[in-house]
C-alpha positions in Angstrom: 164.9 96.1 96.6 165.6 99.7 97.0 163.3 101.4 99.6 161.8 103.7 96.5 162.1 101.4 93.6 158.7 101.6 92.6 158.7 105.5 93.0 161.9 105.4 90.6 160.8 103.1 88.1 157.3 105.5 87.6 159.4 108.4 87.3 161.5 106.9 84.6 158.5 105.6 82.8 157.3 109.2 83.0 160.3 110.9 81.8 160.5 108.1 78.9 156.7 108.7 77.9 157.3 112.4 77.8 160.3 112.1 75.9 158.7 109.7 73.3 155.6 112.0 73.0 157.7 115.3 72.7 159.8 113.5 69.9 156.8 112.3 68.1 155.2 115.6 68.1 158.4 117.4 67.1 158.8 115.0 64.1 155.1 115.6 63.2 155.6 119.1 63.0 158.9 119.2 60.9 156.8 116.9 58.5 153.5 118.9 58.5 155.5 122.2 58.2 157.3 120.5 55.3 154.1 119.5 53.5 152.5 123.1 53.9 155.7 124.9 52.6 155.7 122.3 49.4 151.9 123.1 48.9 152.7 126.8 48.8 155.7 126.5 46.6 153.7 124.1 44.3 150.6 126.6 44.3 153.4 129.4 43.4 154.8 127.3 40.6 151.4 126.6 39.3 150.5 130.3 39.0 153.7 130.8 37.2 152.9 128.1 34.5 149.3 129.1 33.9 150.4 132.8 33.3 153.3 131.5 31.2 151.0 129.2 28.9 148.6 132.4 28.9 151.3 134.6 27.6 152.7 131.9 25.2 149.5 131.3 23.7 148.1 134.7 23.8 145.0 133.8 25.9 142.1 136.3 27.2 142.2 137.5 30.5 138.7 136.0 31.5 140.1 132.4 30.2 143.4 133.0 32.1 141.3 133.8 35.4 139.1 130.5 34.4 142.1 128.4 34.6 143.3 129.9 37.9 139.7 129.2 39.2 140.2 125.5 38.4 142.9 125.7 40.9 140.7 127.5 43.6 142.7 130.6 43.0 140.2 133.6 43.0 140.9 137.0 41.4 140.3 140.1 43.7 139.1 143.0 41.8 138.1 145.3 44.7 140.8 148.1 44.8 140.5 148.9 48.3 140.8 145.2 49.4 143.6 144.7 46.9 145.4 147.8 48.3 145.0 146.7 52.1 146.7 143.3 51.4 149.4 144.8 49.3 150.0 147.6 51.7 149.9 145.5 54.8 151.7 142.5 53.7 155.5 142.0 54.9 157.6 140.9 52.0 159.9 137.9 53.1 162.5 136.3 51.0 161.9 132.6 50.0 165.1 131.8 51.6 163.7 132.2 55.1 161.8 129.0 54.9 165.0 126.9 54.2 165.8 127.5 58.0 163.4 125.9 60.0 164.2 127.8 63.3 163.8 131.1 61.6 160.4 129.9 60.2 159.3 129.0 63.6 160.3 132.1 65.1 158.4 134.2 62.5 155.4 135.1 64.3 153.7 137.9 62.2 150.4 138.8 61.1 151.4 138.1 57.3 154.4 137.0 55.6 155.5 137.4 51.7 157.4 135.3 49.3 158.9 136.9 46.2 160.0 134.7 43.1 161.1 136.6 39.9 160.4 134.7 36.9 161.7 136.3 33.8 159.1 138.9 32.7 156.7 138.2 35.6 156.9 138.6 39.5 154.8 136.7 41.9 154.5 137.6 45.7 152.9 135.0 48.0 151.1 137.2 51.0 149.2 135.7 54.1 147.0 138.2 55.3 144.1 138.1 57.7 144.0 134.3 57.8 144.1 134.1 54.0 146.9 133.1 51.5 147.2 135.4 48.4 149.5 135.6 45.5 150.2 139.0 43.6 151.1 138.4 39.8 152.8 141.4 38.6 154.0 141.8 35.2 155.6 144.8 33.0 151.8 145.8 31.8 149.5 144.3 34.5 148.9 142.6 37.9 146.8 140.4 39.4 145.9 139.8 43.0 144.7 136.0 43.6 143.0 134.5 47.0 144.0 130.9 47.2 140.7 129.4 48.9 142.1 125.9 49.4 145.2 127.4 51.8 145.2 128.4 55.1 147.9 130.1 57.0 150.2 127.7 58.9 149.1 127.7 62.7 151.4 126.1 65.1 148.8 127.0 68.1 146.7 123.8 67.4 149.6 121.5 67.3 151.1 123.2 70.5 147.6 122.8 72.2 147.4 119.2 71.4 150.8 118.6 72.6 150.1 120.4 76.1 146.7 118.5 76.4 148.5 115.1 75.9 151.3 116.2 78.5 148.5 117.1 81.0 146.8 113.8 80.3 150.0 111.8 80.9 151.0 113.8 84.1 147.4 113.3 85.6 147.6 109.5 84.7 151.1 109.1 86.4 150.0 111.2 89.3 146.8 109.0 89.8 149.1 105.6 89.6 151.2 107.3 92.3 148.2 107.9 94.3 147.0 104.3 94.0 150.4 103.0 95.4 149.6 104.9 98.8 147.5 102.1 100.2 150.3 99.8 99.4 152.7 101.9 101.4 149.9 101.8 104.1 149.6 98.1 104.1 153.5 97.8 104.1 153.8 99.9 107.3 151.0 97.9 109.0 152.6 94.5 108.1 155.7 95.9 109.4 153.9 96.9 112.7 152.2 93.3 112.8 155.8 91.6 112.5 157.0 93.7 115.3 154.4 92.2 117.6 151.6 94.7 117.2 148.8 92.4 116.9 145.9 94.9 117.1 147.2 96.8 113.9 144.2 96.9 111.1 144.8 96.3 107.7 141.3 97.2 106.8 141.1 99.5 103.6 138.2 101.1 101.8 137.9 100.5 98.1 137.5 98.0 95.6 140.8 98.0 93.9 143.4 95.1 94.0 145.5 96.5 96.8 142.4 97.1 98.9 141.2 93.3 98.3 144.7 92.3 99.5 144.6 94.3 102.4 141.0 93.2 103.7 142.3 89.6 103.0 145.3 90.2 105.1 143.4 91.5 107.9 140.9 88.6 107.8 144.1 86.5 108.2 145.7 88.8 110.9 142.2 88.4 112.8 142.4 84.7 112.6 145.8 84.6 113.6 145.4 86.6 116.6 142.2 84.2 117.2 144.7 81.2 117.1 147.2 83.0 119.3 144.7 84.0 122.0 143.4 80.3 122.0 146.8 79.1 122.2 147.8 81.2 125.2 144.5 80.2 127.1 145.3 76.6 126.3 148.9 76.9 127.6 148.0 79.1 130.8 145.3 76.4 131.6 147.6 73.6 131.0 150.6 75.0 132.8 148.3 75.7 135.8 146.9 72.3 135.7 150.3 70.9 135.8 151.8 73.3 138.2 149.0 72.4 140.9 149.8 68.5 141.5 153.5 69.2 141.1 153.4 71.8 144.0 151.0 69.6 146.0 153.3 66.3 145.2 156.4 68.3 146.3 154.7 69.7 149.5 153.7 65.9 150.0 157.3 64.8 149.7 158.8 67.2 152.0 156.7 65.9 154.8 158.3 62.4 154.4 161.4 61.3 156.2 164.8 61.9 155.0 165.4 58.7 152.7 167.0 58.2 149.4 163.3 57.7 147.9 162.6 61.2 149.3 165.4 62.8 147.7 164.9 60.9 144.3 161.0 62.0 144.3 162.0 65.6 145.0 164.5 65.5 142.3 161.6 64.5 140.0 159.1 66.9 141.1 162.1 69.7 140.9 163.0 68.7 137.3 159.2 68.5 136.2 158.9 72.4 137.6 161.8 73.1 135.9 160.8 71.7 132.6 157.2 73.6 132.8 159.2 76.9 133.5 161.5 76.4 130.9 158.8 75.3 128.3 157.0 78.5 129.5 159.9 80.5 128.6 160.5 78.8 125.1 156.8 79.7 124.5 157.3 83.2 125.1 160.4 83.4 122.8 158.7 81.6 120.1 155.7 83.7 120.2 157.9 86.9 120.1 158.0 89.7 122.4 157.1 93.5 122.4 160.4 95.7 121.5 158.7 98.3 123.9 160.2 96.2 126.6 163.7 97.1 125.8 165.3 99.9 127.7 168.7 100.8 128.5 170.4 99.2 131.6 173.7 98.7 132.9 175.4 95.2 132.0 176.4 94.9 135.9 172.7 95.3 137.0 171.5 92.7 134.3 174.4 90.4 135.4 173.2 90.9 139.1 169.6 89.9 138.2 171.1 86.8 136.3 173.2 85.9 139.7 170.1 86.2 141.7 168.0 83.9 139.5 170.5 81.1 139.5 171.5 81.2 143.2 175.1 80.9 142.5 177.6 80.8 145.1 180.3 83.5 144.8 183.3 80.8 144.8 181.7 79.8 141.4 182.3 82.8 139.5 184.6 85.8 139.1 183.8 89.1 137.4 185.3 91.6 135.4 182.7 94.0 133.9 182.9 97.8 133.5 180.2 99.6 135.5 179.6 101.9 132.4 178.9 99.2 130.0 175.2 99.8 128.7 172.9 97.0 127.1 169.7 97.9 125.4 167.7 94.9 126.5 164.6 93.0 127.7 165.9 93.0 131.4 164.1 89.6 132.4 164.8 87.9 129.2 168.3 89.1 128.7 169.2 88.1 132.4 167.7 84.6 131.9 170.2 84.2 128.8 173.2 85.1 131.1 171.7 82.9 133.9 171.6 80.0 131.4 175.2 80.7 130.3 176.6 80.9 133.9 174.8 77.7 134.7 176.2 75.6 131.8 179.8 76.8 132.6 179.9 75.8 136.1 178.0 72.6 135.3 180.4 71.5 132.7 183.7 72.8 133.9 186.2 70.7 135.6 186.6 72.9 138.8 182.9 74.4 139.0 184.0 77.9 138.1 183.0 80.5 135.2 184.9 83.9 134.6 182.7 86.4 133.4 184.5 89.6 131.6 183.3 92.2 129.1 185.7 93.7 126.6 186.0 94.6 123.0 182.2 94.4 122.3 181.8 91.1 123.9 180.3 89.5 127.0 182.4 86.6 127.8 181.9 83.3 129.6 185.0 81.1 130.2 185.3 77.8 131.8 188.2 75.2 132.0 187.0 71.7 130.6 186.5 69.4 127.7 185.3 71.2 124.6 181.8 70.5 122.8 181.4 67.2 121.2 179.6 68.8 118.1 179.4 72.0 116.4 177.8 74.9 118.3 175.0 75.1 115.8 174.0 71.4 117.1 173.3 72.6 120.5 171.3 75.6 119.2 168.6 73.3 118.5 165.8 72.3 121.1 166.3 69.2 123.2 169.7 68.6 122.0 172.4 68.0 124.6 175.6 66.5 125.2 175.8 62.3 126.4 177.1 63.6 129.8 174.2 66.3 130.3 172.3 63.7 132.5 170.1 66.5 134.4 169.4 68.8 131.3 166.6 69.1 129.0 168.6 70.3 126.3 166.8 73.7 126.1 169.7 76.0 127.8 171.8 77.2 124.7 168.4 77.1 122.7 166.7 79.6 125.0 169.8 81.7 124.8 170.2 81.7 121.3 166.7 82.6 120.8 166.9 85.5 123.4 170.2 86.8 121.5 168.4 86.6 118.2 165.5 88.3 119.3 167.8 91.3 120.4 170.0 91.2 117.4 172.7 89.6 119.3 175.1 86.6 118.4 176.2 83.5 120.3 179.8 82.6 119.4 182.2 79.7 120.7 185.9 78.8 120.4 187.8 76.1 122.6 191.6 77.1 123.4 194.2 75.5 125.2 191.7 73.7 127.2 189.3 76.6 127.9 185.6 77.1 126.6 185.0 80.4 125.6 181.5 81.6 124.9 180.5 84.9 124.3 177.6 87.3 123.3 178.5 89.4 120.1 177.4 93.0 121.6 179.6 95.2 119.4 176.7 96.4 117.2 173.9 97.2 119.3 170.4 97.1 117.5 168.3 100.2 116.8 166.1 100.9 119.3 
């Protein structure tokens, strides 16, 4: 999953929501505007029909005005008011309303529609928040106020649209803000996985993310308690085992040189070696702090490995550049190299190993029989070849675990009687 996939999803949802709301409001505006104009044009035609009926039937002016009043059309008789409405109204042709954009852009105090009907002439005027119709004939004129019509205002719709947009933006901002504890939890989990056992997952709040974080915090504390108890147990058991082994070995050294002394001494040595390897396996299984990694020269790490194994110079040959650098845990990586040298010497026909470094590989070569099983078989703990009488089957498992913790790989091939093991170090892990 991409790193910012949740953020991208929220942004896409925000864009889709705003687009949908904008489209809906726009369609509502067009429909509402059409209905408003339809009402105005209907009222215009209604006045024309009432006037036409009054002329054809020769109705009096009072009856004519009464018929208009039935449709909430009030006759304005005040001369001053009539003059103001007629003088300040701007006459606009009806065709302007057929163009939506022109109608939207028309932002004036009043507007006027004219329609010539044979012997009569009707003007529609919007003035000071009121809609008027001016009916003129060759002999008379009337100014009619439409009480049931209000000027079309886009401001209310725009205000409602902006309110909805702000509500949506605030809601999405709140959603994004609610994801911050999740990001904090992710970072803490990453630190915990990297070995920082003291990191706290405690979050204040009563939402689901805080509840998950707090439960994770409880689990982390239990894990820390179990690890501490386990380490204490292992330290105690190691101490209790090493003490009698050391005493037994010291006692055997005091005996006369016989084959029984040699056998007993080998038993104690093997037991001590097993305890040391088990302690190393425990350290690897529990993980180690990456802060212990530093840059070291490969020749220095190799020198430490040779010192750990007490190898004779006749048993190995080196071809490593002094410029080759490794970003490793010094002690653990030296142990991995020591195990590789020990295995190469132990299972070679001539008891020698050639150690070289080239093309991003730290190579160990010995002449002898190849592996009986695939390499993966020997990377499991307590697996060994049938001829490995004095082995616990932990050597390659320890090597593999140390390399894996560093981001390196162990490879193997058998070619023309030569066993070739190498550490794949061409891509050094990030520091």
